[in-house]
C-alpha positions in Angstrom: 43.4 6.1 -50.2 40.8 7.4 -51.7 40.0 4.3 -53.9 40.1 1.9 -50.5 37.4 3.3 -48.7 35.5 3.3 -51.8 36.1 -0.3 -51.4 34.9 -0.5 -48.7 31.2 -2.8 -47.9 29.0 -0.5 -46.4 28.0 -1.8 -43.4 26.7 0.7 -41.8 23.7 0.7 -44.0 20.7 -2.3 -42.9 20.8 -5.0 -45.3 17.0 -5.2 -47.2 13.6 -6.3 -45.0 16.4 -6.5 -42.2 14.2 -5.0 -39.2 15.3 -3.3 -36.6 15.3 -2.7 -33.4 12.2 -0.9 -31.6 13.6 2.5 -30.0 12.2 2.2 -26.7 9.3 5.7 -25.8 11.2 7.2 -22.8 9.8 6.4 -18.8 9.4 10.4 -17.9 7.7 11.7 -20.5 5.2 9.9 -20.7 4.6 10.4 -17.1 5.3 13.8 -17.4 2.1 13.7 -20.8 -0.1 11.0 -18.0 1.1 12.6 -14.3 -3.1 12.7 -13.5 -4.3 8.8 -14.9 -1.0 6.6 -13.5 -0.8 8.4 -10.1 -4.7 8.1 -9.3 -4.4 4.6 -10.6 -1.3 3.7 -9.3 -2.6 5.6 -5.7 -5.8 4.1 -5.9 -5.4 0.8 -6.6 -2.4 0.9 -3.7 -5.4 2.3 -1.7 -7.2 -0.9 -2.3 -4.4 -2.8 -1.6 -3.7 -1.6 1.9 -7.3 -2.7 3.3 -6.8 -6.8 1.9 -2.7 -6.9 3.3 -4.6 -5.0 6.5 -6.3 -7.7 6.5 -4.7 -11.1 6.2 -2.0 -10.1 8.5 -5.1 -9.1 11.6 -7.8 -11.2 11.2 -5.8 -13.7 12.9 -4.7 -11.2 15.6 -8.9 -11.0 16.3 -10.2 -14.1 17.0 -6.9 -14.1 18.3 -7.5 -11.6 21.2 -11.4 -11.8 21.0 -12.6 -15.0 21.1 -9.2 -17.0 21.7 -8.8 -19.0 19.4 -5.2 -20.7 18.5 -3.2 -20.6 16.1 -4.2 -23.7 14.4 -7.9 -23.0 14.4 -7.0 -20.1 12.7 -5.1 -21.3 10.5 -7.0 -23.7 8.6 -10.4 -21.3 8.9 -9.7 -18.2 8.0 -7.1 -19.9 5.7 -9.4 -21.9 2.9 -10.7 -18.6 3.6 -8.5 -16.2 1.3 -7.4 -19.6 -1.1 -11.4 -19.6 -2.4 -13.3 -15.8 -1.5 -9.8 -14.6 -2.3 -8.4 -16.0 -5.6 -12.5 -16.2 -6.4 -13.2 -12.1 -6.3 -9.5 -12.0 -8.2 -11.4 -14.2 -11.3 -14.6 -11.8 -10.9 -12.4 -8.8 -11.0 -10.7 -10.7 -14.6 -14.4 -11.2 -15.8 -16.1 -8.0 -15.0 -12.8 -6.3 -16.3 -13.6 -8.6 -20.0 -17.8 -8.2 -19.4 -16.7 -4.7 -19.9 -14.9 -4.9 -22.4 -17.1 -6.2 -24.5 -19.9 -3.4 -23.5 -17.8 -1.1 -25.3 -15.9 0.1 -22.1 -12.1 1.8 -22.7 -11.4 2.5 -19.0 -12.8 -1.7 -17.9 -10.0 -2.0 -16.1 -9.9 0.8 -14.0 -14.0 0.8 -13.6 -13.4 -3.2 -11.9 -10.9 -1.9 -9.6 -13.8 1.1 -8.8 -17.1 -1.3 -8.9 -15.0 -3.8 -6.3 -13.4 -0.9 -4.6 -17.6 0.0 -4.2 -18.9 -3.7 -2.8 -15.8 -3.3 -0.6 -15.7 -0.4 1.4 -19.2 -1.2 3.5 -17.9 -5.5 3.8 -14.4 -4.7 5.2 -15.5 -2.0 6.9 -18.5 -3.8 8.9 -16.2 -7.8 8.9 -14.2 -6.5 12.5 -17.9 -6.2 13.6 -19.5 -9.4 14.1 -20.3 -10.2 17.2 -19.2 -13.3 17.1 -16.2 -15.3 14.9 -18.5 -17.7 12.8 -20.2 -13.4 12.2 -16.7 -11.8 11.8 -16.2 -15.5 9.3 -18.7 -15.3 7.4 -18.5 -11.4 7.1 -14.1 -11.1 6.6 -15.1 -13.9 4.0 -17.2 -11.7 1.9 -14.9 -8.5 2.0 -11.9 -10.5 1.1 -13.9 -11.5 -2.3 -14.6 -7.1 -2.5 -11.9 -6.3 -2.3 -9.3 -8.5 -4.2 -11.0 -8.8 -7.3 -9.4 -5.2 -8.8 -5.6 -6.7 -7.0 -4.9 -8.2 -10.3 -6.2 -5.1 -13.0 -3.3 -2.4 -12.4 -1.4 -4.5 -14.9 -4.8 -5.2 -17.1 -4.6 -1.0 -16.7 -1.2 -0.4 -17.7 -0.8 -2.7 -20.3 -4.5 -0.8 -22.2 -3.2 2.9 -21.0 1.4 2.3 -22.6 2.8 2.4 -25.3 3.9 -0.5 -27.0 7.4 -1.0 -25.1 7.2 0.6 -22.1 4.2 -1.2 -21.5 7.3 -3.7 -19.0 8.5 -0.7 -16.9 5.1 0.2 -16.7 4.4 -1.9 -14.0 7.6 -2.4 -13.0 7.3 0.9 -11.5 3.5 0.3 -10.6 5.0 -2.7 -8.3 8.0 -1.2 -6.5 5.7 2.2 -5.5 2.4 0.0 -4.7 4.4 -2.8 -2.7 6.5 -0.3 -1.5 3.3 1.0 0.0 1.2 -1.8 0.7 2.8 -3.9 2.2 4.4 -1.5 5.0 1.5 1.0 5.1 -1.2 -1.8 5.6 -0.2 -3.8 8.7 1.5 0.0 10.1 -2.1 2.4 10.1 -3.9 -0.3 11.7 -1.2 -1.2 14.7 -0.5 2.0 15.1 -4.4 3.0 15.4 -4.6 0.0 18.0 -1.3 1.4 19.9 -2.2 5.7 19.3 -6.5 5.6 19.1 -7.4 2.9 21.0 -5.3 1.9 23.1 -5.8 -1.0 23.5 -4.6 -4.4 22.5 -8.0 -6.2 22.1 -9.4 -3.4 20.4 -8.1 -4.4 16.7 -11.0 -4.8 15.3 -11.5 -1.7 15.9 -8.5 0.0 14.3 -8.7 -2.6 11.4 -12.9 -1.0 10.2 -11.0 2.6 11.1 -8.3 1.4 8.7 -10.0 -0.2 5.9 -13.1 2.7 6.4 -10.2 5.2 4.9 -8.0 3.1 2.8 -11.1 1.9 0.6 -12.9 5.0 0.4 -9.9 7.3 -0.5 -8.7 4.2 -3.1 -12.5 4.6 -4.7 -12.2 8.3 -4.8 -9.2 8.1 -7.0 -10.5 5.1 -9.7 -13.2 7.8 -9.9 -10.9 10.6 -10.8 -8.6 8.8 -12.7 -11.5 7.6 -15.4 -11.1 10.2 -17.7 -7.4 10.5 -18.0 -7.3 7.2 -17.8 -9.5 7.1 -21.1 -7.7 10.0 -22.8 -4.4 7.7 -22.2 -6.1 4.6 -23.2 -6.9 6.7 -27.1 -3.3 8.4 -27.1 -1.6 4.4 -26.3 -3.8 3.6 -29.4 -2.4 5.6 -32.0 1.7 5.4 -30.6 1.3 1.3 -31.4 
């Protein structure tokens, strides 16, 4: 009876010095409280990502349809550009974020993505329209450098705006939403413009230019909108941690 109950050890009580599992922050209340920052950052980086995928998908088609290059030629030339300038752009975005952080910008990742997007607008629009294949390649190299510079930054931005035990889940949500839109929207928009706007398979260069002229500015505007709300979210996350 009572004596037996009194003699049982208090199993529910934690041992002195024992670490308890951290309480997980609910996702939905966080999204509600930071809706503008999350939505503008997610969609802004996604729009800039659509530019990159559109380039990777359709630049080879431009060389094949407009200039008669075969797969081996374009694979060697454009593949080298992607490796060198695509990788260089990603590295440059990270370095710019570090530099802005050292200068005291708490919105460094978003700001660096914004700068890359601004640079990408003219470069991605002009490159497909250049008059010779050599100039298209040169323009595409610069366009890829600019448009890939924001691509590693969404996860960085998410880490600083989210509570510590919510960061992995927020990154997963971004990759789920962003990947779906980027890999479907970017290539499909160019194809639709070719078929229904220009109605000419040889006009893919104009379709790519048009798509980038829509996606990149929208991405930049969203990043501008994100700056203030993002800084507030970063300050709140720092207080939570």
